[in-house]
N, C-alpha and C positions, 0 to 999 in steps of 0.2 A: 162791223165794217167801219171805215174811217168816217169822221163827221163831214169831211169835205165832199164835193160833188163826185159822183161815180165817174171814173175815167174809162169808159167802155166805148169801143169803136167796132165797126163792121167793115169788112173788106173781102173782096173775092180772093180766093187762094191763088189765082193765076196772076194777080197784080204783084209786082215786085216788092220784096220786103223793104222796109224803111226803118231807120233808127227811131222814128217817131211812133212806130207801131207798139212799142213796149213788148209785153209778152204776146206771142202769136199762137193762138189756139185754134186748131182745126176742129170744127164741130160737126163734121160729116161722118157718117158711119162707114162710108166707102171712100177709098183714096181717090182724089180727083184724077180723072183720065189725063194722061199725057204730062202730068206734073212730076218732075224729078224731085225726089226727097231732098237732095242737096240744095235745090233752088227754093224750096218752100220756106226755109228759115224758121221752122217751127220751134216753139217752146214746149208744146204739148199737143198730142193728138188725142182728143177726148171723145172717143167713139161712143162712150156710154151716155153722153148727154144728147146724142142725136135721137130723132124719133125712132120708134120701133120699126123693124123691117116691114111689118104688116101695115102700119100707118103710112110709112113712106111710099110703099107700093100702091096703097089705096089712093093717096093724094096724086101721085104721078105728075106733079108740077102743073096741075090744072088750076088756073086762077079761079075758076068757078067753084072749086072745092076748098079754096083757101080759108074761108071763115070757119068752116067745120073742121078743117085740118088744124087750124090754130087752136080751136077749142079743145080738140082731142089731145094735141101735143102738150098744151098747158096742163091737162090732167096727168099726163105722163110725167111732166116736170115736177108736179106737186109731190110726187112720191120718189123723186130721184135725188135725195138729199146728198149722197156721196159725190155725185158729179157736180152738183151746184156748189158744194163746199170747196171743191178744187178751184172753181172759178173765183169764189169769194177769197180764198187764200191768195191767189194771184193779184186780185184787185187791191188787197191790203198793201201790196208792194208797189203799186203804180198802175199805169195804163195797161189795159188788156184789149187786144184786137181779136175779135171772133172772125175766123176765116171759113168761107163756104165756097162750094164749087158751082152752085146753080147759076144758070145763065140769067134767070129772072132775078133782078136785084130787089124786087119788092115782095114777091110771093114765094118765100123760101123759109126753111126752118130756122135759119140763123136770125132772120128778122124777128120771128116769133120769140126766139130765145133772148135776143137783145132786149125786146120790149118787156119780156117776163122778168129779166134780171133787174132792169131799171125800175119797174113798178114794185117789185119785191123790196128793192133797196129803199124806195121812197116810203113804203109803209113801215120800214124798220128804223128809219132815221127820224129824230125829232124835227118838227117843223121849225124853220128859221123865220118866224114872223118878225116883221120890222127890219129885216136885214137889207 
């Protein structure tokens, strides 16, 4: 990945596309209800990076289960090299906005994925001490 800071954003899929979004990647396994494909302005729909159906159903968007959901989803991401490589490839070319459809903007899989990618990137990049 590039030496400069990771340019990764999060946005609800229902929010209108913006030129500042860069590559727009839907990270839900299911298509967002009521969203027309023409209005989504997607670069990529990366279903394979979403949590497994079993994990998604177990979580059920229950904030009380979010910590355990996050732990389990991170384990799934640890072995999902191909999907993560697709995100990495897009990030090499500029800003990437991860799109999700959950109503809860804090307790959702896109937030976990966002944090996972940022932490993974920090461990791979050399530290810039004294900068």
